[in-house]
N, CA, C and O atoms as a printed pandas DataFrame, in Angstrom:
     atom_number atom_name residue_name chain_id  residue_number  x_coord  y_coord  z_coord
0              1         N          UNK        A               1  151.397   97.933  280.737
1              2        CA          UNK        A               1  151.960   99.263  280.664
2              3         C          UNK        A               1  151.297  100.001  279.508
3              4         O          UNK        A               1  151.106   99.443  278.428
4              5         N          UNK        A               2  150.948  101.265  279.750
5              6        CA          UNK        A               2  150.326  102.095  278.725
6              7         C          UNK        A               2  151.076  103.420  278.668
7              8         O          UNK        A               2  151.048  104.192  279.627
8              9         N          UNK        A               3  151.746  103.685  277.551
9             10        CA          UNK        A               3  152.488  104.931  277.378
10            11         C          UNK        A               3  151.743  105.882  276.464
11            12         O          UNK        A               3  151.323  105.496  275.373
12            13         N          UNK        A               4  151.576  107.118  276.899
13            14        CA          UNK        A               4  150.883  108.141  276.118
14            15         C          UNK        A               4  151.888  109.202  275.670
15            16         O          UNK        A               4  152.648  109.727  276.484
16            17         N          UNK        A               5  151.888  109.514  274.373
17            18        CA          UNK        A               5  152.708  110.548  273.761
18            19         C          UNK        A               5  154.190  110.279  274.018
19            20         O          UNK        A               5  154.738  109.326  273.463
20            21         N          UNK        A               6  154.850  111.086  274.839
21            22        CA          UNK        A               6  156.256  110.839  275.146
22            23         C          UNK        A               6  156.403  109.469  275.809
23            24         O          UNK        A               6  157.431  108.809  275.652
24            25         N          UNK        A               7  155.390  109.047  276.540
25            26        CA          UNK        A               7  155.408  107.715  277.156
26            27         C          UNK        A               7  155.503  106.619  276.116
27            28         O          UNK        A               7  156.186  105.620  276.341
28            29         N          UNK        A               8  154.831  106.781  274.975
29            30        CA          UNK        A               8  154.962  105.819  273.881
30            31         C          UNK        A               8  156.380  105.866  273.325
31            32         O          UNK        A               8  156.985  104.823  273.078
32            33         N          UNK        A               9  156.909  107.062  273.127
33            34        CA          UNK        A               9  158.254  107.196  272.568
34            35         C          UNK        A               9  159.294  106.547  273.483
35            36         O          UNK        A               9  160.273  105.977  273.002
36            37         N          UNK        A              10  159.088  106.631  274.782
37            38        CA          UNK        A              10  160.020  106.016  275.732
38            39         C          UNK        A              10  160.049  104.493  275.644
39            40         O          UNK        A              10  161.009  103.866  276.094
40            41         N          UNK        A              11  159.014  103.897  275.073
41            42        CA          UNK        A              11  158.981  102.440  274.938
42            43         C          UNK        A              11  160.058  101.930  273.980
43            44         O          UNK        A              11  160.439  100.761  274.045
44            45         N          UNK        A              12  160.549  102.793  273.095
45            46        CA          UNK        A              12  161.528  102.395  272.077
46            47         C          UNK        A              12  162.958  102.460  272.609
47            48         O          UNK        A              12  163.198  102.928  273.722
48            49         N          UNK        A              13  163.894  101.987  271.805
49            50        CA          UNK        A              13  165.284  101.843  272.232
50            51         C          UNK        A              13  166.028  103.168  272.400
51            52         O          UNK        A              13  166.862  103.308  273.294
52            53         N          UNK        A              14  165.723  104.131  271.540
53            54        CA          UNK        A              14  166.426  105.411  271.648
54            55         C          UNK        A              14  165.657  106.485  270.893
55            56         O          UNK        A              14  164.781  106.200  270.076
56            57         N          UNK        A              15  166.018  107.745  271.196
57            58        CA          UNK        A              15  165.428  108.889  270.513
58            59         C          UNK        A              15  166.548  109.767  269.988
59            60         O          UNK        A              15  167.582  109.923  270.638
60            61         N          UNK        A              16  166.342  110.337  268.813
61            62        CA          UNK        A              16  167.347  111.267  268.284
62            63         C          UNK        A              16  167.310  112.600  269.030
63            64         O          UNK        A              16  168.202  113.430  268.854
64            65         N          UNK        A              17  166.292  112.813  269.856
65            66        CA          UNK        A              17  166.264  114.016  270.685
66            67         C          UNK        A              17  167.352  113.861  271.746
67            68         O          UNK        A              17  167.165  113.162  272.741
68            69         N          UNK        A              18  168.463  114.504  271.529
69            70        CA          UNK        A              18  169.647  114.419  272.400
70            71         C          UNK        A              18  170.227  113.006  272.422
71            72         O          UNK        A              18  171.009  112.675  273.313
72            73         N          UNK        A              19  169.852  112.166  271.450
73            74        CA          UNK        A              19  170.338  110.786  271.347
74            75         C          UNK        A              19  170.243  110.062  272.684
75            76         O          UNK        A              19  171.213  109.467  273.154
76            77         N          UNK        A              20  169.073  110.123  273.281
77            78        CA          UNK        A              20  168.848  109.514  274.588
78            79         C          UNK        A              20  168.312  108.090  274.458
79            80         O          UNK        A              20  167.552  107.794  273.537
80            81         N          UNK        A              21  168.709  107.205  275.382
81            82        CA          UNK        A              21  168.167  105.847  275.369
82            83         C          UNK        A              21  166.736  105.834  275.896
83            84         O          UNK        A              21  166.351  106.665  276.719
84            85         N          UNK        A              22  165.955  104.866  275.401
85            86        CA          UNK        A              22  164.607  104.652  275.910
86            87         C          UNK        A              22  164.577  103.399  276.759
87            88         O          UNK        A              22  165.623  102.895  277.167
88            89         N          UNK        A              23  163.390  102.895  277.025
89            90        CA          UNK        A              23  163.243  101.687  277.834
90            91         C          UNK        A              23  163.590  100.420  277.058
91            92         O          UNK        A              23  163.921   99.398  277.657
92            93         N          UNK        A              24  163.517  100.480  275.728
93            94        CA          UNK        A              24  163.850   99.322  274.917
94            95         C          UNK        A              24  162.828   98.196  274.979
95            96         O          UNK        A              24  163.166   97.045  274.703
96            97         N          UNK        A              25  161.576   98.507  275.339
97            98        CA          UNK        A              25  160.533   97.481  275.370
98            99         C          UNK        A              25  160.032   97.144  273.970
99           100         O          UNK        A              25  159.490   96.062  273.743
100          101         N          UNK        A              26  160.215   98.074  273.033
101          102        CA          UNK        A              26  159.857   97.858  271.637
102          103         C          UNK        A              26  161.076   98.166  270.782
103          104         O          UNK        A              26  161.815   99.107  271.073
104          105         N          UNK        A              27  161.296   97.381  269.724
105          106        CA          UNK        A              27  162.458   97.635  268.871
106          107         C          UNK        A              27  162.218   98.814  267.930
107          108         O          UNK        A              27  161.176   98.902  267.281
108          109         N          UNK        A              28  163.184   99.705  267.866
109          110        CA          UNK        A              28  163.087  100.858  266.988
110          111         C          UNK        A              28  163.606  102.098  267.673
111          112         O          UNK        A              28  164.193  102.032  268.752
112          113         N          UNK        A              29  163.381  103.233  267.030
113          114        CA          UNK        A              29  163.861  104.502  267.562
114          115         C          UNK        A              29  162.831  105.595  267.292
115          116         O          UNK        A              29  161.791  105.347  266.682
116          117         N          UNK        A              30  163.132  106.802  267.751
117          118        CA          UNK        A              30  162.228  107.938  267.621
118          119         C          UNK        A              30  162.954  109.047  266.863
119          120         O          UNK        A              30  164.110  109.357  267.151
120          121         N          UNK        A              31  162.251  109.645  265.882
121          122        CA          UNK        A              31  162.816  110.713  265.049
122          123         C          UNK        A              31  161.937  111.955  265.116
123          124         O          UNK        A              31  160.754  111.878  265.446
124          125         N          UNK        A              32  162.531  113.091  264.801
125          126        CA          UNK        A              32  161.797  114.351  264.688
126          127         C          UNK        A              32  161.150  114.418  263.301
127          128         O          UNK        A              32  161.681  113.878  262.331
128          129         N          UNK        A              33  160.001  115.086  263.224
129          130        CA          UNK        A              33  159.389  115.294  261.911
130          131         C          UNK        A              33  160.396  116.002  261.006
131          132         O          UNK        A              33  161.219  116.779  261.489
132          133         N          UNK        A              34  160.340  115.742  259.701
133          134        CA          UNK        A              34  161.320  116.332  258.789
134          135         C          UNK        A              34  161.177  117.850  258.678
135          136         O          UNK        A              34  160.128  118.422  258.978
136          137         N          UNK        A              35  162.256  118.476  258.242
137          138        CA          UNK        A              35  162.237  119.920  258.000
138          139         C          UNK        A              35  161.090  120.220  257.034
139          140         O          UNK        A              35  160.846  119.464  256.094
140          141         N          UNK        A              36  160.417  121.289  257.268
141          142        CA          UNK        A              36  159.277  121.650  256.430
142          143         C          UNK        A              36  157.946  121.306  257.077
143          144         O          UNK        A              36  156.928  121.923  256.764
144          145         N          UNK        A              37  157.942  120.329  257.977
145          146        CA          UNK        A              37  156.715  119.995  258.706
146          147         C          UNK        A              37  156.589  120.965  259.876
147          148         O          UNK        A              37  157.560  121.202  260.594
148          149         N          UNK        A              38  155.414  121.518  260.066
149          150        CA          UNK        A              38  155.186  122.395  261.203
150          151         C          UNK        A              38  155.160  121.554  262.469
151          152         O          UNK        A              38  154.389  120.600  262.574
152          153         N          UNK        A              39  156.007  121.913  263.429
153          154        CA          UNK        A              39  156.010  121.210  264.708
154          155         C          UNK        A              39  155.765  122.211  265.827
155          156         O          UNK        A              39  156.219  123.353  265.757
156          157         N          UNK        A              40  155.059  121.788  266.841
157          158        CA          UNK        A              40  154.560  120.431  266.989
158          159         C          UNK        A              40  153.343  120.165  266.103
159          160         O          UNK        A              40  152.628  121.084  265.705
160          161         N          UNK        A              41  153.130  118.888  265.806
161          162        CA          UNK        A              41  151.889  118.424  265.189
162          163         C          UNK        A              41  150.861  118.552  266.303
163          164         O          UNK        A              41  150.903  117.809  267.284
164          165         N          UNK        A              42  149.934  119.499  266.150
165          166        CA          UNK        A              42  148.990  119.774  267.217
166          167         C          UNK        A              42  147.594  119.856  266.642
167          168         O          UNK        A              42  147.334  120.616  265.709
168          169         N          UNK        A              43  146.704  119.069  267.205
169          170        CA          UNK        A              43  145.314  119.105  266.793
170          171         C          UNK        A              43  144.746  117.719  266.577
171          172         O          UNK        A              43  145.328  116.713  266.982
172          173         N          UNK        A              44  143.600  117.692  265.931
173          174        CA          UNK        A              44  142.838  116.459  265.735
174          175         C          UNK        A              44  143.222  115.827  264.408
175          176         O          UNK        A              44  143.271  116.510  263.384
176          177         N          UNK        A              45  143.495  114.529  264.418
177          178        CA          UNK        A              45  143.842  113.815  263.200
178          179         C          UNK        A              45  143.221  112.424  263.215
179          180         O          UNK        A              45  142.948  111.861  264.275
180          181         N          UNK        A              46  143.002  111.884  262.024
181          182        CA          UNK        A              46  142.341  110.588  261.877
182          183         C          UNK        A              46  143.326  109.449  262.130
183          184         O          UNK        A              46  144.467  109.472  261.667
184          185         N          UNK        A              47  142.858  108.467  262.868
185          186        CA          UNK        A              47  143.622  107.262  263.181
186          187         C          UNK        A              47  143.106  106.141  262.273
187          188         O          UNK        A              47  141.907  105.863  262.238
188          189         N          UNK        A              48  144.030  105.498  261.536
189          190        CA          UNK        A              48  143.667  104.420  260.609
190          191         C          UNK        A              48  144.291  103.110  261.063
191          192         O          UNK        A              48  145.438  103.082  261.509
192          193         N          UNK        A              49  143.537  102.031  260.950
193          194        CA          UNK        A              49  144.081  100.709  261.288
194          195         C          UNK        A              49  145.264  100.407  260.376
195          196         O          UNK        A              49  145.209  100.657  259.172
196          197         N          UNK        A              50  146.327   99.871  260.953
197          198        CA          UNK        A              50  147.480   99.427  260.175
198          199         C          UNK        A              50  147.111   98.129  259.461
199          200         O          UNK        A              50  146.199   97.420  259.885
200          201         N          UNK        A              51  147.815   97.823  258.386
201          202        CA          UNK        A              51  147.560   96.596  257.630
202          203         C          UNK        A              51  147.505   95.391  258.569
203          204         O          UNK        A              51  148.410   95.167  259.373
204          205         N          UNK        A              52  146.421   94.624  258.447
205          206        CA          UNK        A              52  146.263   93.407  259.229
206          207         C          UNK        A              52  145.747   93.621  260.641
207          208         O          UNK        A              52  145.618   92.656  261.394
208          209         N          UNK        A              53  145.446   94.862  261.023
209          210        CA          UNK        A              53  145.010   95.138  262.394
210          211         C          UNK        A              53  143.598   95.716  262.480
211          212         O          UNK        A              53  143.197   96.206  263.536
212          213         N          UNK        A              54  142.845   95.664  261.389
213          214        CA          UNK        A              54  141.501   96.236  261.389
214          215         C          UNK        A              54  140.581   95.640  262.434
215          216         O          UNK        A              54  139.654   96.307  262.893
216          217         N          UNK        A              55  140.821   94.383  262.821
217          218        CA          UNK        A              55  139.963   93.723  263.801
218          219         C          UNK        A              55  140.531   93.792  265.220
219          220         O          UNK        A              55  139.978   93.177  266.131
220          221         N          UNK        A              56  141.619   94.525  265.420
221          222        CA          UNK        A              56  142.202   94.607  266.764
222          223         C          UNK        A              56  141.180   95.207  267.726
223          224         O          UNK        A              56  140.610   96.259  267.434
224          225         N          UNK        A              57  140.939   94.563  268.861
225          226        CA          UNK        A              57  139.924   95.068  269.800
226          227         C          UNK        A              57  140.213   96.468  270.341
227          228         O          UNK        A              57  139.288   97.159  270.768
228          229         N          UNK        A              58  141.463   96.897  270.332
229          230        CA          UNK        A              58  141.758   98.264  270.773
230          231         C          UNK        A              58  141.105   99.297  269.866
231          232         O          UNK        A              58  140.770  100.397  270.307
232          233         N          UNK        A              59  140.923   98.938  268.592
233          234        CA          UNK        A              59  140.405   99.888  267.602
234          235         C          UNK        A              59  138.884   99.908  267.488
235          236         O          UNK        A              59  138.340  100.691  266.710
236          237         N          UNK        A              60  138.191   99.068  268.242
237          238        CA          UNK        A              60  136.727   99.016  268.159
238          239         C          UNK        A              60  136.138  100.389  268.471
239          240         O          UNK        A              60  136.271  100.881  269.592
240          241         N          UNK        A              61  135.495  101.000  267.499
241          242        CA          UNK        A              61  134.902  102.319  267.671
242          243         C          UNK        A              61  135.915  103.455  267.652
243          244         O          UNK        A              61  135.571  104.595  267.962
244          245         N          UNK        A              62  137.163  103.156  267.292
245          246        CA          UNK        A              62  138.226  104.159  267.295
246          247         C          UNK        A              62  138.783  104.384  265.892
247          248         O          UNK        A              62  139.018  105.526  265.499
248          249         N          UNK        A              63  138.997  103.304  265.132
249          250        CA          UNK        A              63  139.571  103.419  263.787
250          251         C          UNK        A              63  138.701  104.322  262.924
251          252         O          UNK        A              63  137.476  104.203  262.923
252          253         N          UNK        A              64  139.338  105.219  262.195
253          254        CA          UNK        A              64  138.634  106.155  261.336
254          255         C          UNK        A              64  138.172  107.416  262.050
255          256         O          UNK        A              64  137.626  108.323  261.422
256          257         N          UNK        A              65  138.387  107.477  263.345
257          258        CA          UNK        A              65  137.976  108.647  264.135
258          259         C          UNK        A              65  139.159  109.600  264.346
259          260         O          UNK        A              65  140.315  109.232  264.141
260          261         N          UNK        A              66  138.845  110.815  264.752
261          262        CA          UNK        A              66  139.878  111.821  265.037
262          263         C          UNK        A              66  140.220  111.794  266.525
263          264         O          UNK        A              66  139.341  111.759  267.387
264          265         N          UNK        A              67  141.514  111.812  266.794
265          266        CA          UNK        A              67  141.997  111.906  268.164
266          267         C          UNK        A              67  142.984  113.066  268.246
267          268         O          UNK        A              67  143.456  113.562  267.223
268          269         N          UNK        A              68  143.293  113.493  269.467
269          270        CA          UNK        A              68  144.084  114.704  269.668
270          271         C          UNK        A              68  145.580  114.390  269.786
271          272         O          UNK        A              68  145.988  113.533  270.570
272          273         N          UNK        A              69  146.392  115.106  268.986
273          274        CA          UNK        A              69  147.842  114.939  268.953
274          275         C          UNK        A              69  148.529  116.237  269.341
275          276         O          UNK        A              69  148.027  117.324  269.055
276          277         N          UNK        A              70  149.675  116.122  269.990
277          278        CA          UNK        A              70  150.591  117.242  270.178
278          279         C          UNK        A              70  151.984  116.641  270.399
279          280         O          UNK        A              70  152.303  116.158  271.486
280          281         N          UNK        A              71  152.819  116.685  269.325
281          282        CA          UNK        A              71  154.151  116.081  269.393
282          283         C          UNK        A              71  155.001  116.566  268.227
283          284         O          UNK        A              71  154.482  117.024  267.209
284          285         N          UNK        A              72  156.311  116.459  268.393
285          286        CA          UNK        A              72  157.277  116.826  267.348
286          287         C          UNK        A              72  158.095  115.634  266.887
287          288         O          UNK        A              72  158.833  115.728  265.906
288          289         N          UNK        A              73  157.971  114.511  267.587
289          290        CA          UNK        A              73  158.735  113.291  267.285
290          291         C          UNK        A              73  157.774  112.137  267.080
291          292         O          UNK        A              73  156.633  112.182  267.540
292          293         N          UNK        A              74  158.232  111.106  266.391
293          294        CA          UNK        A              74  157.401  109.936  266.116
294          295         C          UNK        A              74  158.272  108.685  266.129
295          296         O          UNK        A              74  159.480  108.757  265.902
296          297         N          UNK        A              75  157.656  107.545  266.395
297          298        CA          UNK        A              75  158.361  106.271  266.470
298          299         C          UNK        A              75  158.620  105.707  265.075
299          300         O          UNK        A              75  157.805  105.840  264.162
300          301         N          UNK        A              76  159.778  105.076  264.944
301          302        CA          UNK        A              76  160.159  104.350  263.731
302          303         C          UNK        A              76  160.487  102.928  264.178
303          304         O          UNK        A              76  161.639  102.625  264.489
304          305         N          UNK        A              77  159.476  102.054  264.211
305          306        CA          UNK        A              77  159.704  100.695  264.710
306          307         C          UNK        A              77  160.485   99.846  263.707
307          308         O          UNK        A              77  160.383  100.044  262.496
308          309         N          UNK        A              78  161.256   98.909  264.224
309          310        CA          UNK        A              78  161.927   97.960  263.342
310          311         C          UNK        A              78  161.092   96.701  263.155
311          312         O          UNK        A              78  161.399   95.883  262.288
312          313         N          UNK        A              79  160.040   96.530  263.954
313          314        CA          UNK        A              79  159.123   95.402  263.819
314          315         C          UNK        A              79  157.719   95.959  263.623
315          316         O          UNK        A              79  157.067   96.376  264.580
316          317         N          UNK        A              80  157.262   95.960  262.379
317          318        CA          UNK        A              80  155.955   96.556  262.060
318          319         C          UNK        A              80  154.784   95.757  262.605
319          320         O          UNK        A              80  153.654   96.246  262.591
320          321         N          UNK        A              81  155.016   94.547  263.085
321          322        CA          UNK        A              81  153.900   93.714  263.536
322          323         C          UNK        A              81  153.180   94.285  264.754
323          324         O          UNK        A              81  152.020   93.948  264.990
324          325         N          UNK        A              82  153.835   95.135  265.526
325          326        CA          UNK        A              82  153.154   95.689  266.699
326          327         C          UNK        A              82  152.485   97.037  266.415
327          328         O          UNK        A              82  151.922   97.637  267.331
328          329         N          UNK        A              83  152.530   97.523  265.184
329          330        CA          UNK        A              83  151.868   98.782  264.831
330          331         C          UNK        A              83  150.393   98.494  264.556
331          332         O          UNK        A              83  150.051   97.839  263.571
332          333         N          UNK        A              84  149.537   98.983  265.427
333          334        CA          UNK        A              84  148.094   98.731  265.341
334          335         C          UNK        A              84  147.403   99.797  264.500
335          336         O          UNK        A              84  146.474   99.489  263.754
336          337         N          UNK        A              85  147.847  101.050  264.613
337          338        CA          UNK        A              85  147.216  102.144  263.865
338          339         C          UNK        A              85  148.263  103.175  263.466
339          340         O          UNK        A              85  149.329  103.284  264.072
340          341         N          UNK        A              86  147.918  103.933  262.419
341          342        CA          UNK        A              86  148.830  104.928  261.853
342          343         C          UNK        A              86  148.075  106.231  261.604
343          344         O          UNK        A              86  146.848  106.254  261.506
344          345         N          UNK        A              87  148.840  107.308  261.505
345          346        CA          UNK        A              87  148.325  108.627  261.140
346          347         C          UNK        A              87  149.359  109.278  260.235
347          348         O          UNK        A              87  150.554  109.026  260.384
348          349         N          UNK        A              88  148.923  110.099  259.312
349          350        CA          UNK        A              88  149.845  110.807  258.417
350          351         C          UNK        A              88  149.892  112.279  258.796
351          352         O          UNK        A              88  148.866  112.911  259.050
352          353         N          UNK        A              89  151.119  112.810  258.828
353          354        CA          UNK        A              89  151.320  114.233  259.082
354          355         C          UNK        A              89  152.713  114.620  258.605
355          356         O          UNK        A              89  153.659  113.847  258.759
356          357         N          UNK        A              90  152.844  115.797  258.033
357          358        CA          UNK        A              90  154.147  116.318  257.653
358          359         C          UNK        A              90  154.894  115.443  256.663
359          360         O          UNK        A              90  156.125  115.421  256.650
360          361         N          UNK        A              91  154.149  114.719  255.833
361          362        CA          UNK        A              91  154.773  113.825  254.859
362          363         C          UNK        A              91  155.219  112.496  255.438
363          364         O          UNK        A              91  155.924  111.737  254.773
364          365         N          UNK        A              92  154.818  112.203  256.667
365          366        CA          UNK        A              92  155.208  110.955  257.332
366          367         C          UNK        A              92  153.952  110.181  257.715
367          368         O          UNK        A              92  153.028  110.745  258.301
368          369         N          UNK        A              93  153.917  108.900  257.389
369          370        CA          UNK        A              93  152.861  107.991  257.832
370          371         C          UNK        A              93  153.430  107.257  259.040
371          372         O          UNK        A              93  154.185  106.297  258.888
372          373         N          UNK        A              94  153.070  107.708  260.237
373          374        CA          UNK        A              94  153.734  107.203  261.446
374          375         C          UNK        A              94  152.800  106.365  262.314
375          376         O          UNK        A              94  151.581  106.524  262.250
376          377         N          UNK        A              95  153.374  105.465  263.130
377          378        CA          UNK        A              95  152.567  104.681  264.065
378          379         C          UNK        A              95  152.002  105.587  265.155
379          380         O          UNK        A              95  152.727  106.391  265.742
380          381         N          UNK        A              96  150.714  105.453  265.419
381          382        CA          UNK        A              96  150.119  106.247  266.489
382          383         C          UNK        A              96  149.520  105.381  267.585
383          384         O          UNK        A              96  149.107  105.887  268.628
384          385         N          UNK        A              97  149.472  104.063  267.346
385          386        CA          UNK        A              97  149.011  103.105  268.355
386          387         C          UNK        A              97  149.808  101.827  268.149
387          388         O          UNK        A              97  149.778  101.229  267.074
388          389         N          UNK        A              98  150.516  101.420  269.183
389          390        CA          UNK        A              98  151.341  100.211  269.102
390          391         C          UNK        A              98  150.984   99.288  270.255
391          392         O          UNK        A              98  150.517   99.715  271.311
392          393         N          UNK        A              99  151.225   97.998  270.009
393          394        CA          UNK        A              99  150.984   97.012  271.068
394          395         C          UNK        A              99  151.909   95.829  270.866
395          396         O          UNK        A              99  152.057   95.318  269.756
396          397         N          UNK        A             100  152.523   95.407  271.942
397          398        CA          UNK        A             100  153.320   94.182  271.980
398          399         C          UNK        A             100  153.017   93.530  273.313
399          400         O          UNK        A             100  153.529   93.946  274.353
400          401         N          UNK        A             101  152.172   92.492  273.274
401          402        CA          UNK        A             101  151.737   91.862  274.525
402          403         C          UNK        A             101  150.945   92.856  275.354
403          404         O          UNK        A             101  149.984   93.452  274.867
404          405         N          UNK        A             102  151.346   93.036  276.605
405          406        CA          UNK        A             102  150.631   93.959  277.494
406          407         C          UNK        A             102  151.173   95.383  277.418
407          408         O          UNK        A             102  150.691   96.261  278.133
408          409         N          UNK        A             103  152.165   95.625  276.564
409          410        CA          UNK        A             103  152.724   96.967  276.383
410          411         C          UNK        A             103  151.964   97.671  275.260
411          412         O          UNK        A             103  151.931   97.190  274.127
412          413         N          UNK        A             104  151.354   98.814  275.582
413          414        CA          UNK        A             104  150.572   99.590  274.614
414          415         C          UNK        A             104  151.062  101.029  274.658
415          416         O          UNK        A             104  151.387  101.551  275.725
416          417         N          UNK        A             105  151.114  101.664  273.494
417          418        CA          UNK        A             105  151.477  103.065  273.434
418          419         C          UNK        A             105  150.629  103.805  272.424
419          420         O          UNK        A             105  150.286  103.260  271.374
420          421         N          UNK        A             106  150.288  105.054  272.738
421          422        CA          UNK        A             106  149.575  105.919  271.799
422          423         C          UNK        A             106  150.356  107.212  271.638
423          424         O          UNK        A             106  150.800  107.809  272.619
424          425         N          UNK        A             107  150.519  107.640  270.391
425          426        CA          UNK        A             107  151.147  108.931  270.151
426          427         C          UNK        A             107  150.157  110.047  270.427
427          428         O          UNK        A             107  150.553  111.144  270.820
428          429         N          UNK        A             108  148.882  109.782  270.227
429          430        CA          UNK        A             108  147.825  110.751  270.529
430          431         C          UNK        A             108  147.514  110.709  272.028
431          432         O          UNK        A             108  147.991  109.840  272.758
432          433         N          UNK        A             109  146.713  111.658  272.454
433          434        CA          UNK        A             109  146.311  111.764  273.856
434          435         C          UNK        A             109  144.871  111.287  274.016
435          436         O          UNK        A             109  143.947  112.055  273.747
436          437         N          UNK        A             110  144.650  110.045  274.444
437          438        CA          UNK        A             110  143.265  109.601  274.629
438          439         C          UNK        A             110  142.534  110.410  275.700
439          440         O          UNK        A             110  141.325  110.621  275.602
440          441         N          UNK        A             111  143.258  110.859  276.712
441          442        CA          UNK        A             111  142.631  111.603  277.806
442          443         C          UNK        A             111  142.154  112.984  277.371
443          444         O          UNK        A             111  141.386  113.626  278.086
444          445         N          UNK        A             112  142.606  113.450  276.198
445          446        CA          UNK        A             112  142.178  114.749  275.661
446          447         C          UNK        A             112  141.306  114.578  274.418
447          448         O          UNK        A             112  140.989  115.555  273.739
448          449         N          UNK        A             113  140.923  113.342  274.124
449          450        CA          UNK        A             113  140.228  113.038  272.869
450          451         C          UNK        A             113  138.759  112.708  273.052
451          452         O          UNK        A             113  138.167  112.028  272.214
452          453         N          UNK        A             114  138.171  113.177  274.125
453          454        CA          UNK        A             114  136.736  113.016  274.315
454          455         C          UNK        A             114  136.292  111.565  274.387
455          456         O          UNK        A             114  137.018  110.700  274.876
456          457         N          UNK        A             115  135.079  111.314  273.886
457          458        CA          UNK        A             115  134.478  109.983  273.968
458          459         C          UNK        A             115  135.292  108.935  273.221
459          460         O          UNK        A             115  135.383  107.795  273.675
460          461         N          UNK        A             116  135.884  109.294  272.087
461          462        CA          UNK        A             116  136.675  108.318  271.319
462          463         C          UNK        A             116  137.899  107.888  272.132
463          464         O          UNK        A             116  138.239  106.705  272.161
464          465         N          UNK        A             117  138.549  108.827  272.781
465          466        CA          UNK        A             117  139.694  108.490  273.622
466          467         C          UNK        A             117  139.283  107.622  274.805
467          468         O          UNK        A             117  139.983  106.674  275.161
468          469         N          UNK        A             118  138.145  107.948  275.411
469          470        CA          UNK        A             118  137.633  107.140  276.518
470          471         C          UNK        A             118  137.311  105.726  276.044
471          472         O          UNK        A             118  137.544  104.757  276.767
472          473         N          UNK        A             119  136.778  105.609  274.833
473          474        CA          UNK        A             119  136.476  104.295  274.269
474          475         C          UNK        A             119  137.752  103.470  274.123
475          476         O          UNK        A             119  137.767  102.284  274.451
476          477         N          UNK        A             120  138.824  104.097  273.628
477          478        CA          UNK        A             120  140.089  103.384  273.484
478          479         C          UNK        A             120  140.579  102.888  274.847
479          480         O          UNK        A             120  141.022  101.746  274.968
480          481         N          UNK        A             121  140.502  103.727  275.854
481          482        CA          UNK        A             121  140.954  103.316  277.182
482          483         C          UNK        A             121  140.101  102.177  277.738
483          484         O          UNK        A             121  140.626  101.265  278.377
484          485         N          UNK        A             122  138.781  102.224  277.496
485          486        CA          UNK        A             122  137.911  101.109  277.910
486          487         C          UNK        A             122  138.286   99.842  277.154
487          488         O          UNK        A             122  138.328   98.757  277.734
488          489         N          UNK        A             123  138.562   99.980  275.844
489          490        CA          UNK        A             123  138.968   98.812  275.058
490          491         C          UNK        A             123  140.237   98.190  275.639
491          492         O          UNK        A             123  140.356   96.967  275.703
492          493         N          UNK        A             124  141.183   99.029  276.061
493          494        CA          UNK        A             124  142.430   98.534  276.632
494          495         C          UNK        A             124  142.163   97.788  277.941
495          496         O          UNK        A             124  142.672   96.687  278.147
496          497         N          UNK        A             125  141.364   98.390  278.821
497          498        CA          UNK        A             125  141.056   97.731  280.094
498          499         C          UNK        A             125  140.355   96.393  279.842
499          500         O          UNK        A             125  140.667   95.397  280.495
500          501         N          UNK        A             126  139.422   96.371  278.909
501          502        CA          UNK        A             126  138.725   95.128  278.571
502          503         C          UNK        A             126  139.708   94.088  278.043
503          504         O          UNK        A             126  139.583   92.903  278.354
504          505         N          UNK        A             127  140.688   94.522  277.245
505          506        CA          UNK        A             127  141.660   93.569  276.690
506          507         C          UNK        A             127  142.530   92.952  277.781
507          508         O          UNK        A             127  143.115   91.887  277.581
508          509         N          UNK        A             128  142.618   93.611  278.924
509          510        CA          UNK        A             128  143.378   93.076  280.057
510          511         C          UNK        A             128  142.547   92.150  280.920
511          512         O          UNK        A             128  143.048   91.563  281.879
512          513         N          UNK        A             129  141.259   92.021  280.573
513          514        CA          UNK        A             129  140.365   91.169  281.339
514          515         C          UNK        A             129  139.704   91.909  282.474
515          516         O          UNK        A             129  139.182   91.300  283.408
516          517         N          UNK        A             130  139.728   93.268  282.388
517          518        CA          UNK        A             130  139.194   94.081  283.482
518          519         C          UNK        A             130  137.863   94.598  283.265
519          520         O          UNK        A             130  137.323   95.294  284.125
């Protein structure tokens, strides 16, 4: 399963947006950016490998590059081990790429991120043995 943007947020247990339940495939919840942050977060931002994930095959040719974001909410996981990459915006250092087994989510839009986004999608397919 691969969730993009709101699809990634749906992987979590709940969202404070109308306090709605998610799929619960990943532990944690989703919050709105704090007051003072311009929302939506829209545009190109740098994706950084999370601690201990610099060698993750999903990040090959992706870490340190800019990808396209458009969102007002972000995931707050209770298990940091599945956070593969992070981005900072609005005073928040939030997960932008998560993985737990075959479940992957991106807060950014790989399909709108040019060659770098295509590279991430190829990395994902390769990680599935495809």
